[in-house]
C-alpha positions in Angstrom: 66.2 -19.5 -62.2 64.3 -18.9 -65.6 60.7 -19.2 -65.5 59.5 -22.6 -67.2 56.9 -20.4 -68.9 58.1 -18.9 -72.4 57.3 -15.3 -73.1 54.5 -14.3 -75.7 56.1 -13.9 -79.0 55.3 -10.5 -79.3 57.6 -9.3 -76.3 61.0 -8.8 -78.3 64.0 -7.4 -76.8 64.8 -3.8 -78.6 68.0 -3.0 -80.1 70.3 -1.1 -77.5 70.7 2.6 -78.1 74.1 3.2 -79.7 77.0 5.5 -78.5 77.6 6.4 -75.2 74.9 7.8 -72.7 74.0 11.2 -72.7 71.0 13.3 -71.1 69.9 14.3 -74.5 69.3 10.6 -75.3 67.2 9.7 -72.4 64.3 8.9 -74.0 65.8 6.4 -76.2 65.8 4.0 -73.2 62.0 4.2 -73.6 61.9 1.0 -75.6 64.2 -0.9 -73.2 62.4 -0.1 -70.1 59.2 -1.1 -71.9 60.7 -4.4 -72.5 61.7 -4.6 -69.0 58.2 -3.8 -67.9 56.7 -6.8 -70.4 59.3 -9.0 -68.9 58.3 -8.3 -65.3 54.6 -8.6 -66.3 54.9 -11.9 -67.5 56.4 -13.5 -64.9 60.1 -13.4 -65.9 61.3 -11.1 -62.9 64.7 -12.0 -63.1 65.4 -11.7 -66.6 63.9 -8.2 -66.1 66.0 -7.3 -63.3 68.9 -8.6 -65.1 68.1 -6.8 -68.5 68.1 -3.5 -66.2 71.2 -3.9 -65.0 73.2 -5.4 -68.0 71.4 -2.1 -69.8 72.5 0.3 -67.0 75.5 -1.0 -65.2 76.6 2.5 -63.9 73.2 3.2 -62.8 73.3 6.8 -64.6 70.2 6.3 -67.3 67.3 8.4 -66.6 64.8 5.5 -67.2 66.7 2.4 -66.1 67.8 3.7 -63.0 64.3 4.5 -61.7 62.9 1.3 -63.4 65.2 -0.8 -61.4 64.4 1.1 -58.2 60.6 0.5 -58.8 61.5 -3.3 -59.2 63.2 -3.3 -55.6 60.0 -1.1 -54.6 57.8 -4.2 -55.2 60.5 -6.8 -53.7 60.6 -4.5 -50.7 57.0 -4.5 -50.3 56.4 -8.0 -50.9 58.7 -9.2 -48.3 58.3 -6.4 -45.8 62.0 -7.3 -44.5 64.4 -4.6 -43.5 67.0 -5.3 -45.7 64.8 -5.6 -48.8 63.1 -2.1 -48.0 66.9 -0.7 -47.3 67.8 -2.0 -50.8 64.6 -0.3 -52.5 65.5 2.8 -50.6 69.2 2.9 -51.9 67.8 2.1 -55.5 65.1 4.8 -55.2 67.5 7.6 -53.9 70.0 6.5 -56.8 67.1 7.1 -59.4 65.9 10.1 -57.7 69.5 11.3 -58.0 69.8 10.7 -61.6 66.2 12.2 -62.3 67.6 15.4 -60.6 70.7 15.5 -62.9 68.3 15.5 -65.9 65.8 18.2 -64.6 65.8 21.5 -65.7 67.6 23.8 -63.2 65.1 26.4 -61.5 66.4 30.1 -62.1 68.0 31.9 -59.7 65.8 33.1 -56.7 65.4 37.3 -57.6 64.4 35.7 -61.1 61.9 33.4 -59.8 60.2 36.8 -57.7 60.2 38.8 -60.8 58.8 36.2 -62.6 55.8 36.0 -60.3 54.9 39.6 -61.7 56.3 38.9 -65.4 54.6 35.9 -66.6 56.6 35.6 -70.0 59.5 34.9 -68.2 58.1 31.5 -67.3 59.9 30.8 -64.2 57.0 29.0 -62.4 53.7 27.3 -62.9 52.9 25.9 -66.3 55.0 28.5 -68.2 57.9 26.4 -66.4 56.7 23.4 -67.9 56.1 24.9 -71.4 59.7 26.0 -71.3 61.4 22.8 -70.7 62.7 20.3 -73.2 60.9 16.7 -74.1 63.8 15.1 -71.7 63.4 17.6 -69.0 59.7 17.2 -68.6 60.5 13.6 -68.8 62.8 13.9 -66.1 60.3 15.8 -63.6 57.8 13.3 -64.1 60.6 10.4 -63.1 61.7 12.8 -60.3 58.3 13.1 -58.9 57.8 9.2 -59.2 60.7 8.4 -57.3 59.7 10.6 -54.6 56.5 9.1 -54.2 58.1 5.5 -54.2 60.9 6.7 -51.7 58.1 8.2 -49.6 56.1 5.0 -49.3 59.2 3.0 -48.6 60.8 5.4 -46.2 57.6 5.1 -44.0 57.7 1.6 -44.3 61.1 1.3 -43.2 61.5 3.9 -40.5 58.5 3.3 -38.2 58.7 6.7 -36.6 56.4 10.0 -36.9 59.2 12.2 -37.9 60.3 10.0 -40.8 56.4 9.7 -41.6 56.2 13.8 -41.4 59.6 14.2 -43.8 58.2 11.5 -46.4 54.6 13.0 -46.4 56.3 16.2 -47.4 58.3 14.3 -50.1 54.8 12.9 -51.3 53.2 16.9 -51.2 56.4 17.7 -53.8 55.4 14.7 -56.1 51.8 15.7 -56.0 52.7 19.3 -56.7 54.6 17.9 -59.7 51.8 15.9 -61.1 49.3 18.7 -60.6 51.4 20.8 -62.6 52.2 18.4 -65.4 48.5 18.0 -65.3 47.6 21.3 -66.1 50.1 21.6 -68.9 48.8 18.8 -70.5 45.3 20.2 -70.3 46.6 23.7 -71.5 48.3 22.1 -74.4 45.3 19.7 -75.5 43.2 22.8 -75.3 45.4 24.9 -77.7 45.8 22.3 -80.2 42.1 21.7 -80.2 41.4 25.4 -80.6 43.5 25.3 -83.6 41.7 22.6 -85.1 44.6 20.3 -84.5 42.5 17.4 -82.9 41.7 16.7 -79.4 45.2 16.2 -77.8 48.7 18.0 -78.8 50.5 15.3 -81.0 53.6 17.1 -79.9 53.5 15.5 -76.5 54.4 11.7 -76.7 52.3 9.1 -75.4 55.2 7.9 -72.9 54.7 11.4 -71.0 51.1 11.5 -71.4 50.7 8.1 -69.7 53.1 8.8 -67.1 51.2 12.3 -66.2 47.7 10.2 -66.5 49.1 7.7 -63.6 50.4 10.6 -61.3 47.3 12.5 -61.6 45.0 9.7 -61.4 46.9 8.0 -58.5 46.9 11.3 -56.4 43.3 11.8 -56.7 42.4 8.5 -55.9 44.7 8.6 -52.7 43.4 12.1 -51.6 39.9 10.8 -52.0 40.4 7.3 -49.8 41.4 9.4 -46.8 39.3 9.5 -43.7 37.4 12.4 -43.4 39.5 14.1 -40.2 42.7 13.8 -42.0 41.3 15.3 -45.3 40.3 18.2 -43.7 43.5 18.9 -42.6 45.0 18.0 -46.4 42.2 20.3 -47.8 43.9 23.0 -45.7 47.2 22.9 -47.9 45.1 22.9 -50.9 45.0 19.6 -51.8 41.4 17.8 -52.9 41.0 14.5 -54.2 38.2 13.8 -56.8 37.8 10.2 -57.1 35.6 10.3 -60.6 38.6 12.7 -62.1 41.1 9.9 -60.8 39.6 7.1 -62.3 38.5 8.8 -65.6 42.6 10.0 -66.0 43.6 6.4 -65.2 41.0 5.4 -67.9 42.5 7.7 -70.4 45.9 5.9 -70.5 44.1 2.7 -72.2 41.3 4.4 -73.8 38.8 2.5 -71.5 34.8 3.4 -71.8 32.0 1.9 -70.0 30.4 1.4 -73.7 33.1 -0.7 -75.1 34.7 -4.0 -74.2 37.9 -2.9 -75.9 40.2 -0.2 -75.2 40.6 2.8 -78.0 44.4 2.7 -77.3 46.0 -0.1 -78.7 49.5 -1.9 -77.8 50.9 0.1 -80.9 49.8 3.4 -79.6 50.3 3.2 -75.6 52.7 4.6 -73.4 55.1 3.0 -71.4 52.8 3.3 -68.0 49.7 2.4 -69.6 49.7 -1.1 -68.2 50.6 0.4 -64.6 47.4 2.4 -65.1 45.4 -0.6 -65.6 46.7 -2.0 -62.7 46.0 0.9 -60.5 42.6 0.4 -61.6 42.4 -3.2 -61.1 43.5 -2.8 -57.3 41.0 0.0 -56.5 38.1 -1.8 -58.0 39.1 -5.3 -56.5 41.1 -4.6 -53.2 40.3 -1.2 -52.4 36.6 -1.9 -53.1 37.0 -3.3 -49.3 36.8 -0.2 -47.7 34.8 2.0 -50.3 31.9 1.8 -52.5 31.8 5.1 -55.0 33.5 4.5 -58.2 33.8 0.8 -58.0 33.0 -1.0 -61.2 33.4 -4.9 -61.3 32.5 -4.8 -65.0 35.2 -2.2 -65.6 37.7 -4.4 -63.7 36.7 -7.8 -65.7 37.6 -5.8 -69.1 40.8 -4.7 -68.2 41.8 -8.0 -66.7 40.7 -9.8 -69.9 42.5 -7.5 -71.9 45.5 -7.9 -70.0 45.6 -11.6 -69.5 45.3 -12.0 -73.3 48.6 -10.3 -73.6 50.3 -11.7 -70.6 48.6 -15.0 -70.1 51.2 -16.2 -68.0 51.1 -13.0 -65.7 51.1 -13.5 -62.0 49.6 -10.2 -61.3 46.6 -10.8 -63.6 46.1 -14.0 -62.6 45.9 -13.1 -59.1 43.3 -10.2 -60.4 41.3 -12.9 -62.0 41.1 -14.9 -58.9 40.3 -11.6 -56.7 37.3 -10.9 -59.4 35.8 -14.6 -58.6 36.4 -14.0 -54.9 34.5 -10.6 -55.1 31.7 -12.0 -57.4 31.0 -14.6 -54.6 32.7 -17.5 -56.5 35.7 -18.5 -54.0 36.1 -22.2 -55.2 36.4 -20.8 -58.9 38.9 -18.1 -57.6 41.3 -20.9 -55.8 42.0 -22.2 -59.5 43.3 -18.8 -60.6 45.4 -18.1 -57.5 47.1 -21.9 -57.7 47.7 -21.1 -61.4 49.4 -17.9 -60.2 51.5 -19.9 -58.1 52.4 -22.3 -61.0 53.6 -19.9 -63.4 56.6 -18.4 -61.4 58.5 -19.4 -58.6 61.3 -16.6 -58.8 59.6 -14.5 -56.5 58.7 -16.6 -53.5 57.2 -13.7 -51.6 54.4 -13.5 -54.5 53.2 -16.9 -53.3 52.5 -15.7 -50.1 50.2 -13.3 -51.5 48.2 -16.3 -53.0 48.6 -18.1 -49.8 46.6 -15.2 -48.2 43.7 -15.3 -50.6 43.5 -18.7 -50.7 43.4 -18.9 -46.8 40.5 -16.4 -47.2 38.7 -18.0 -50.2 38.7 -21.3 -48.1 37.3 -19.7 -45.4 34.6 -18.3 -47.7 34.1 -22.0 -48.7 34.3 -23.0 -44.9 36.9 -25.2 -45.7 39.1 -24.9 -42.6 41.3 -27.5 -42.9 42.6 -26.2 -46.2 42.6 -23.0 -45.0 44.8 -23.8 -41.9 47.3 -25.1 -44.4 47.8 -21.8 -46.2 48.0 -20.2 -42.6 50.5 -22.6 -42.0 52.5 -21.6 -45.0 52.3 -17.9 -44.1 53.5 -18.6 -40.6 56.1 -20.3 -41.6 57.5 -18.5 -44.5 55.8 -14.6 -44.9 57.2 -11.5 -42.8 54.5 -9.1 -43.8 52.3 -9.7 -40.3 53.2 -12.6 -38.4 51.2 -12.0 -35.6 48.3 -12.1 -37.8 49.4 -15.3 -39.5 50.0 -17.1 -36.0 46.5 -15.8 -35.2 45.0 -17.1 -38.5 46.7 -20.7 -38.0 45.8 -20.9 -33.9 42.2 -20.1 -34.6 41.9 -22.6 -37.6 43.4 -25.3 -35.3 41.1 -24.3 -32.5 38.0 -24.8 -35.0 39.2 -28.2 -36.1 39.1 -29.2 -32.6 41.4 -32.1 -31.7 43.4 -32.1 -28.3 47.0 -31.8 -30.1 45.3 -29.1 -32.4 44.2 -27.0 -29.1 47.8 -27.6 -27.8 49.6 -26.1 -30.7 46.9 -23.5 -31.2 47.6 -22.4 -27.3 51.5 -22.1 -28.2 51.1 -19.9 -31.4 48.6 -17.7 -29.5 51.1 -17.0 -26.8 53.6 -16.0 -29.3 51.4 -13.4 -31.0 51.8 -10.3 -28.7 55.7 -10.4 -29.6 55.3 -10.6 -33.1 53.6 -7.3 -33.4 55.1 -4.8 -35.9 54.9 -1.0 -35.9 54.8 1.3 -39.0 55.3 4.9 -38.7 55.4 4.3 -35.1 51.9 3.0 -35.0 50.6 -0.4 -34.1 49.1 -2.1 -37.3 45.1 -2.3 -36.5 44.6 -5.9 -37.4 47.6 -6.6 -35.0 46.2 -4.7 -32.2 43.0 -6.5 -32.7 44.4 -10.3 -32.7 46.6 -9.6 -29.8 43.2 -8.3 -27.8 41.8 -11.6 -28.9 44.6 -13.3 -27.4 44.5 -11.4 -24.2 40.9 -12.4 -24.2 41.8 -15.9 -24.7 44.0 -16.1 -21.6 42.0 -14.3 -19.2 38.7 -16.6 -20.5 40.7 -19.9 -19.7 42.1 -20.9 -23.2 38.7 -20.2 -24.9 37.3 -17.8 -27.9 34.0 -17.9 -29.0 33.8 -18.4 -32.9 37.0 -16.9 -33.6 37.4 -18.3 -37.2 33.9 -16.9 -38.2 35.0 -13.6 -36.6 38.0 -13.5 -38.4 36.4 -14.5 -42.0 34.3 -11.4 -41.3 36.8 -9.3 -41.3 38.5 -10.6 -44.3 35.1 -10.5 -46.3 35.0 -14.3 -46.4 31.4 -14.1 -45.2 30.5 -11.4 -47.8 31.9 -13.5 -50.5 30.7 -16.6 -49.3 28.0 -18.8 -51.3 24.8 -18.7 -50.4 24.7 -22.4 -49.9 27.6 -22.3 -47.3 25.9 -19.6 -45.4 23.3 -21.8 -45.1 24.4 -25.2 -44.4 28.1 -24.5 -42.8 28.2 -21.0 -41.1 24.7 -20.4 -39.6 24.4 -24.0 -38.1 28.1 -23.1 -36.5 26.4 -19.8 -35.1 22.9 -21.8 -33.8 24.8 -24.1 -32.0 26.7 -21.8 -30.3 23.4 -20.0 -29.6 21.8 -23.3 -28.4 24.8 -23.3 -25.9 24.2 -19.9 -24.5 20.6 -20.3 -24.3 21.5 -23.0 -21.6 22.8 -20.2 -19.3 20.3 -17.5 -20.2 18.5 -17.5 -17.0 22.0 -17.5 -14.9 25.0 -16.3 -17.0 27.1 -16.3 -13.8 27.2 -20.4 -14.4 28.5 -19.8 -17.9 32.1 -20.8 -17.7 32.5 -19.6 -14.3 30.6 -16.3 -15.4 33.5 -15.5 -17.7 32.2 -13.9 -21.2 28.5 -14.8 -21.6 27.7 -11.2 -23.0 30.4 -10.9 -25.1 29.9 -14.5 -26.6 26.3 -13.8 -26.9 26.6 -10.4 -28.7 29.4 -11.7 -31.0 27.0 -14.6 -32.1 24.0 -12.6 -32.4 26.4 -10.3 -34.6 27.6 -13.0 -36.9 23.9 -14.2 -37.3 22.8 -11.1 -38.3 25.8 -10.7 -40.7 25.1 -14.1 -42.0 21.3 -13.4 -42.4 21.8 -10.0 -44.2 23.7 -11.9 -47.0 21.1 -14.1 -47.3 18.7 -11.4 -47.5 20.5 -9.0 -49.7 23.7 -10.6 -51.2 26.4 -8.6 -52.2 25.7 -6.4 -55.0 28.9 -7.9 -57.2 28.0 -11.6 -56.3 27.0 -13.9 -59.0 23.7 -15.6 -58.2 24.0 -19.4 -58.2 21.2 -20.2 -61.5 20.3 -23.8 -59.7 19.2 -22.3 -56.4 17.6 -19.0 -56.7 16.6 -17.3 -53.5 13.0 -17.0 -53.0 11.3 -13.9 -51.9 9.8 -15.4 -48.6 13.3 -16.9 -47.6 14.8 -13.3 -48.1 12.0 -11.4 -46.1 12.4 -13.9 -43.3 16.2 -13.4 -43.4 15.6 -9.8 -43.2 13.5 -10.0 -40.1 15.6 -12.4 -38.3 18.9 -10.5 -38.9 17.1 -7.3 -37.8 16.4 -8.8 -34.7 19.8 -10.4 -34.1 21.7 -6.9 -34.4 19.1 -5.5 -32.0 19.9 -8.0 -29.3 23.9 -6.9 -29.7 22.4 -3.1 -29.3 20.5 -4.2 -26.4 23.1 -5.9 -24.4 26.2 -4.1 -25.7 26.3 -2.2 -21.9 27.3 -5.7 -20.8 30.3 -6.5 -22.9 33.4 -6.6 -21.2 35.9 -7.4 -23.9 34.4 -6.7 -27.3 33.5 -3.1 -27.2 33.9 -2.8 -31.2 30.9 -5.2 -31.7 28.3 -2.1 -30.9 30.2 0.2 -33.4 30.4 -2.4 -36.2 26.6 -3.6 -35.5 25.7 -0.1 -36.2 27.4 -0.3 -39.3 26.2 -3.4 -40.3 22.2 -2.6 -39.5 23.1 0.8 -41.2 23.9 -1.1 -44.4 20.9 -3.5 -44.1 18.4 -0.8 -43.5 19.8 0.9 -46.5 19.3 -2.5 -48.6 15.5 -2.5 -47.4 15.3 1.0 -48.5 15.2 2.8 -45.1 17.6 5.7 -46.2 17.2 7.6 -42.9 17.5 4.8 -40.6 20.9 4.1 -42.3 21.7 7.2 -42.1 21.1 7.5 -38.5 23.3 4.2 -37.6 25.9 5.4 -39.7 26.1 9.0 -38.2 26.4 7.6 -34.8 29.5 6.1 -35.8 30.9 9.3 -37.7 30.7 11.3 -34.9 33.5 9.5 -33.0 31.7 9.7 -29.6 31.8 6.8 -27.4 28.5 4.7 -27.7 28.8 2.8 -24.7 26.7 3.5 -21.6 29.9 3.5 -19.3 32.4 4.7 -22.0 35.0 4.6 -19.1 35.0 0.6 -19.4 36.7 0.8 -22.6 40.4 1.7 -22.6 41.5 4.0 -25.8 40.2 2.9 -29.1 38.1 0.1 -29.8 39.3 -2.7 -32.2 39.7 -1.4 -35.9 38.1 1.7 -35.3 39.9 3.6 -37.8 39.0 0.8 -40.4 35.2 1.4 -39.5 35.4 5.2 -39.9 36.9 4.6 -43.6 34.1 2.4 -44.3 31.3 4.6 -42.8 32.7 7.8 -44.6 32.2 5.6 -47.8 28.9 4.2 -46.8 27.5 7.4 -46.1 29.1 8.9 -49.5 27.4 6.0 -51.2 24.1 6.5 -49.4 23.9 10.1 -50.6 24.4 9.0 -54.2 21.7 6.2 -54.0 24.4 3.4 -54.2 23.8 0.1 -53.1 25.7 -1.1 -49.7 
């Protein structure tokens, strides 16, 4: 179905190349694949697919075969259905085979061995890339891209460790190609500068250049995001990720600088992958910032979004980005408007609506509008396939919060379905699904009861961090205070609290959430936009800080009595470390964060916990990022 919104006037279909296709003419298709990309980003997804098929019915053209494969990858990841992932793998393999046909053939093994001694033979390294034609260099780039795509989709589809190892090797090959192409560009540009021909080698086309920037930048970012234990293993093979090199390389594709609100590279002189570089930067600043601190720059993200939304005013991806930016700035009500607009502009890819429903569910949690959040979870539970267990749990806890008898009965039915809805990726459980399954077990063992489950879920999705101050004060904290009042009635004899089940777990969870809410009153998220009508007073912030410290201390004091929620001890150390960092106690913050980083059990009786605590890997990633930010004097 064609979209109801017209294309921007500047997007025009180029003239098709004349004559039969040959490998030497491969680069004539760059304008065509750029047009297909513009269609896709302007929310004309089906038209983009149709144009790729029409332009390359035999799937033999370098850029159209791989471009079509990329579209199928996006569809596969949006749905996570086996048939879509399998279709993506098939298309990517075809694109990879086409790229292989266009690549420069390696010299025979004896020649390559001699080439290690006699560099002028150009059988390896940068010399090998210098000896290639322009088409062959593009084929190397496209080959690396298709390997990378195939690795990601293969890991998602296969669900076992053997496939993971195989695809990890493919990713290693792709990173090697990106690294060599990056060195080739550096040497070519250095030679041009030495010859007085400018800062860049003009003989290298902008389309190759933007692709190398994308590959080199992404590989650095990915490696820099790895947990410390895995990073140590990767570094043994000679791979290192420098986040700032990665970000600066991606910025170069568009000519973005901190000093200017406009990019130095205009649309007339951009490479075909420039917009993908922009999207990678947006994802880092707005999505991956949930797990890291170093390099995150909301101001930079806003500039990139504004530029692209002017180009693609009905572009679903950039409308989503605008909404995400508002949410990160503590303006969930404004975010909802952009998410709704993103749903309105296209109905070709229904799975994109699911992403918006997720974001709207979280935004409504940040506003503590539970009924509206519930409706979003219902949509996800009925239609989306990414994590059925999480959608069912989100729906159920909102029903419990709403509180009617009919709602509670529906919640019970949903919660009992959660364990059977869990999925596996690369043979491993999804951490969030494991967490909600444990919560279901706790619900059943406590006689169909959970303490503050909606607020707890909101914490994991940063709903509390992104909540407006007034919502925390007037809606979230009263919920917690009501629970604490109920608990205080049994403080002298916890055995009378629900037949002796869950008193200390509920007390520690309530105090943890209380400390968290008070921490954001004392020290709002550094990216949040303050409400000018009710600025916080110093005395209020100081009181909130003192109460937050006291609340977290209660969790630490009673952690040994926790029966189910062992993760609370570790997450309390993390949040207490962040709070101490905010108040300037760098050594105190470091002490709490390093306790987590050791990986050692912190419980008095470690045997009381079986296996890992909930969301352990996610916390290690966040803790590693927090320690790094602390060392660089960044706000946590």
